[in-house]
N, C-alpha and C positions, 0 to 999 in steps of 0.2 A: 504493499500500500504506499503511495507516494505522500511525501510530506505536504501539509496544507500549505498552499501558496500565501506568504504574508506580504502585507503592503501597509503603508501609513495612511491609506484612505479609510474612511469610516466603514465599520462592518454593517452598520444600519444607518443609511443617508437620513431617513426621516428623523431619527432619534438625535443625530448629529445637529440637524436644522433646528429642532426644538431647543436643545441646549444652547446653540449658538444665539438664537433669537432671545432667549431668556437672559443670557450674558448681556447682550447688546441693551435689552431694557434696563437691566441693572445699572448698566454705565450712564445711559441717558439719565436715568431718574437720580443719579448721584450728581451729575453735573447740574441738572436742573435745579436741585436743592442744595447747591454747594454753600450758599450762605448760611445754611442752618448747621453746618458743620464746623468744627474748629479749623483755623488755618492750619495747625499742626498738633500732633500729639506724639509723645514718646512710645516707642514700641516696648511693650510689656516683656519682662524677662522670659516668661513661658513662650511667647510668639517668637522672640529672638532665638531661643533654644531650638525651636522647631526647624530653623534653617541650618542647624548642625547635624541634621539627619544624614546617614550615609546614602549613596546612590541607589535609587529605587531599581530593583530588578524585575519586578512583577508589574503588570498593568493596573491601572486605578481607573474606574469609571469616569469618564469626562465630566459628568455633572459634579461628581466629588471633587475633581480637580479644580473646577471653576469655584465651587464653594470655598474651597480652602483658599483660592487666590483672592477672593473677595474679602474674607474673613482675616487673613494674615497679611496681605500686601496691600489691597487698594484702600484698606480702613486706615493705613499709616502712610500717606503719601508724603513727598517733600513739602507740597502745600503751594507751589507756585502757581497752580491753576486758580486758586482762591483770590477773590478780589481784594483781600487785605494782606496780600503777600508782596513785599517790596524789598526783600532782602538783597537780591542780586539781580542783574539785568538779565532776564531769562525769556520773557515771553510767557503767556498764560495758555498756550495751546488753543486749538479750537476743533470742535467736532467734526467739521468737514474734513479736516486734515487727518483726524483719528480713523475716519472711515476710509480715506485715501490710504492710509497705512495698511489697513486690512485688506483693501482691494489690491494693493501692490504686492502684499505678501501672498495673495491668492494667485495673482498673475505670475509671480515668481521670476520675472525677467531679471537678467543680469545686465547691469547698465555699464558694462565694459565697453559695450559698443555693439556693432552690428547693424542688420537691416531689419528693424522692427519698429512698432509705433512708440514704445516708451523712449527710445533713442531721440525721436523727433519731439516728444514732450520736453525731455530735458534741454534740448537746443532751444525750443521756444521759450521755456522758462528762463534760460539765460539771456536770450533777446529781449524778453520783457524787463528783466533786472537792469539790463543795459539802458533800456529806454527810460526806466524809472529814474535812474541817476544821471541821465544825460551823457551816457557814455557812447563813444562812436560805434555804428553798427559794424565796423571791421574789426572791432576788438574780439578777442577770443574770451573763453571763460570755463568754468568747471564748477560743478557742485561738489561740496566737501561735507565732512562730518561736523564742521563749525568753524568759527573764525580763527581758532588756533591753527589749524591746518590750511585755511585759506590764505592767512598771513604767511605761512611757511612757504606755500608755494609761490606766492607773489615775491617774497624775498629770495627764494632760489632762482627764479628768473632774474631778478636784479643782479644776484651774484654771478650768475653765468654770463649775463650780457656785459657787465662792468669788469670782468676778471681780467680782460687782456689776454686770455689764453683759452686753449682748448680744455676747459676744466673737467668735462665729463670724462674725457680721455686721459688726461695726465694728472688731474686732481690739483689740490691747492699748492703743491710743490711748485707747479709750473707758473704761479702767479708772480709776476715780477715784483710787485709791492704788496705788503699787507693791505687788505681791504678794510675801510671803515665805514660803519653805518651810524646814523644819528637819529635820535629821537628825543623828546622831552623827557624830564624826570618823572612825568606822569604816564609813561607808556605802560601798556599792559604787559605783565610778565611772560605771555606767550612769546614776545619777541626776543627775550633773552634765550628761552628755549630754541627759538628758531636759529639764532646765531650760532648757538652751540652745536645744534644737530648739523648745521651747514659747515661745520669744521672751522669756523672762525673764531669761536671763543667769545666769552662774555666781555672781555676787554675790547673786542671789535665794536661793540655797540657803545657808542659814548652818548651819555645822558646829558642833554642841554638843559640848562636852569630854565624854569617856567616862570612867568611873571605873576603879578598878584592875583590875576584872573585865572591862573593854572594854566595858561597857554604858552607854548615854546617861544622863547625870546629869540627873535630874528637875529639881533645883533650877537647875541651869545653863539648862535648857530654859525654865523659867518666866521666869528673868531676862531672857533673850534675847527672849522674846515681849514682855514688858513694855517693854524698851527700844525694840523696833521700833515698838510702837504709840505710844510717846511721841515718837518721831522721824518719825511721819507714814506709817509703812508700814502695810499690811494683812497681818497674820499670816493665813495660808491653810490650811497643811497641815503636818503632822508625819508624816515617814516613820520608822517603827520597824523594826527588824531582827529577824525570827524566825530568828537565825543570821547573824552578820556572815560575810562571805566570808573574812576574814583568820583569825580564831580561832574562829568558830562561836558567838559570844556572843549571848544573847538579851535584848534590852532588856526592861525591866519593862513588858510589854505592858498589863497591868491598870492600871498607874499612868498610862501614856500615854494609854490610852483614856479614863480618868477626866478627865485634863488636857483633852484635846481636847473633851470633851463640855462641861466647864465654861467653856472660852474660845471655844466655837463654831468649832472647828478641824476640818478634814477629817483623819481618821485613816486613813494608808495604811500597810500592812505589807508589807515586801519579805520573803516567806516562801520565796524560791528555794532557800535552803540548808536551812531546818528545818521548813517548814510541814508537810510530810507526815510528820514525825516524830510527828504526831497519831495516826497508824495504829498506833504502839506504845503499848500500855496503860501500860507502865511509864514512858514518857517524855513521854506526853501532857500531864501537868501542868506540864511546863516552858513550854508555849505557852498557858497559861491568859490569857485576854484577847484572843487573836488573832481569836477569833470576833466581837469587838465591832468590828473594822476596817470602815471606809466601803469601802475597796478592798483586795484581797490579791492579790499576784502569787506565783506558784509555778512549778516547773518539773518536769513529770513526766519529762523526759529525765535528771533526776538521780536522786531517790530511787526512781522507779519504772522506772528504768533503760530507759526507751523509747529507741530509736535516734534520733540527731539527725535532725530538731529538733522539740520541742513544748514550748511553755509555755503558761501559763493566766493570765488575770487575771479575778477575781470582783469585782463592784460591788454593793454592798447596794441602792443606789437605782438599780434597772433604768431607770426613766425618764430619770434624769441621764445614765446610760451611753448610752442610745439617742439623746438629744438631743445628744450631743457628736460623733456621727459620722454619723447617718442623713442620707441625701440622697434626693431623689426625681428620678430621671431618665427621661426619655420613652422610653429604650430598655429600661428595666427597670421598667416599670409592674407593680405588684402585681396577681395575678389570684386568682380564687377557685377556679378549676379549671385543670388542666393543668400543665405542668413549672414554670411561673412562680408557682404557687401556694405557700403555705407560708411566706412571708416571706424576707427576705435576712439572712444571717449577717454580710455585710459591714457592715451597718448598726451593728456593735459594734466596729469597729476600722479599720485603715488599708488593708487589702488587699481589692480586688475579686475578684481571682482568688486563690483559697486551695486549698492541697492538702488531701488527705484524711488529716490528721495524727491524727485521733481514732482511726482504726482500729487502730493499734499499741498505743494505750493500752486500748482496748475488749477487743481480742483477749487481751492479757496479764492484765487484771484478771479475764476470764471464765476464762481458764486457770488462773491461779494463786490468785486470790482476794485481797481486800485484806488478810486476816489475815497471810498468807504474806509480803507485802510488809512489814507491820508488824513481823513477827518479824526480818526481815533488817535492816531499818533499826535496830531495837533491838540487833541483834548488832553492827553496825558502830559504834554509840555505845559499847557495852561494850568492844568491842576498842580503841577509842580511849583509854577510861579505864585498860585493862590496860597499853597502851603507855606511857601517862603514868606509871603506877606503876614499871614497869620503867626509865624515864628517871630518874625521881626517886632510884630506888635505886642508880643507876650513878654512880660518882665522876667520870666523864669526859663525862657527859651533863648537860645543864641545860635544864629546861623554861622557856619564856619567857611563857606565858599559862595561865590556868585552861582545863580542858577542860570544856565543857558539852555539846556535841553530838559529833560524829565528826571534828573536826579538832585536831591536836595540833601546837604550834609549839614547837620545840627546837633545840638545837645541840649539837655535838661541842665541848667545851671542855677541853683538857689542863691548863689553868691557866697564869697567868703571861703570856699573849699579849696584845699591844696590839690595840685594837679592830679597826683595819684588817687585821692579820694573821689574826685570828680569822675576819673576814668571808671573806677570800681562801682560808683553810683549808676552811671549810664549803662554799664554792661549788665548790672543786675536788673535795671528798668527794662532793657532789650530781652533778658532771659525770662523775666516774669510775664511779659507780653506774649512771648512765644510759648512758654508752658501753660499759659492759660488759653492759648488758642485764639488770642483777640487779634494780633498782627505780628506780621513778620518784617522787623527792621533788622539791618545788619550794622555793625560798627566799623569805623575806619579811622584813619589819621590823615588830617590835612595840615600840612605845614607844622607838623608837631603837636597839633592840637587834635585830641581824641575826640570822638562824638559818634553819633548815630548817622545812618544813611538810608534815605528812602529812594528807591529806583523804581519809578512808577511806570513800568512797561507792562500794562495790564488793561486788556480791553473790557474787563467786568469792573474796573474800579470806578466808583462814583464819589462825588464830593462828599456825600454822607459818609462813606467809608473812612475817608481821610479825617473828617471831623470826629468820628466815633474813635478812630485810633490815636488821635492826638489828645482827646479828653482822657482816654485811658492811660495814655503815657504820663500825662500831668498827675492824675491821681496816684499812680503807681511811684512816680518820682517824689512827690510830696509825702507819701506814707513811708518810702524808705528813708527819706531825710529825716522825717520825724523820728522814726525808730532809731536811727544812728544817733540822735541827739538826746534820746531818753536815758 
């Protein structure tokens, strides 16, 4: 008797459909009632212990697996889909994107390339993103896991283009002079990782002083480039921020672009925080000069609220982009007909196997339209400015940085406290609000001053949410301060 043929398809399609539909209904209900749930709650010890169980060898009914997932996983999320989550600049996801992720998974296409519809979807999404940020249609682009890899790819093209040697073949040893990259002292930490991975080392990334508005100082940049040239280094690339991660400051993109052109430097823009604010007509002028970048990184899983993960990098010189990553392999010969026709998307990035990330962006933009996203982005920015005005008007609140986009840095300060005591007080306020499930603020340091940070990248946030959270923060701060004096 032959063994029973095994597959991963359902044994009972109708039962699978019932279970899947029930799971979808539970997920929709959870999102619909999200305001009724805490922003975050800690994982109980017994639930955490369940994730230490050994590899399952025998099957479990799917409905039991789904029940366990809802009980032990989806009950304890990070919280970034909640309207009062502002800890980190993440995005709040959207249900159309979640549906797209399911459909993409069911479709199962590999977006390494080839001749199929999913490839055309990715190309169209990249074209739409170019249009959204006024990048030239001739530019190339690729979707990535997020901003860190998008920035890495942009900087890799910059390194290869500016090296003055066939760096892919001969390596960094062939570079006549050590390369130098430049960014403000507010630059995201992913850039340090990038220059390290590119073999340049952290010392190759010169941090340029920022001004009182947390923007890169153009005079300090020019001085650093001149110093490096005199010292025998090769200035190669300036990284400007279209929204710093800490405060949302936007470097003078037009001035940096002009400087790069005059000095023969690559102009890279990290736009993962603010680039898509270009969709808001009111705030698009803040980003003037971004369209002049040689490469631009952005994050649709932030301001477009696509479910994690999807980033994007655009490169003005498509040939330089392709030359930095393309390979010819005998098992991936290009064809003019059949499934292997149409070119390879992996020739523009690191991954050969790539998920269908584009679908969640494509479907959400089709459903809502870019203008709606622009209005939501604009609303979040205006909410941040209103929050800043409330902070400025309150005697026990202090703002720590200018507000440009939708990030507000501030602290509770009753006055008369030593810096270390004030830091401990604000951290305790932050923790109590998180543990009570009221609101998610993070903490940070701006010019040596510790405080709290609200990154309002959330399409569900209302003014009432911000008022409620600020009132709770003041109550908590007052209570902790009174307890410390008792």
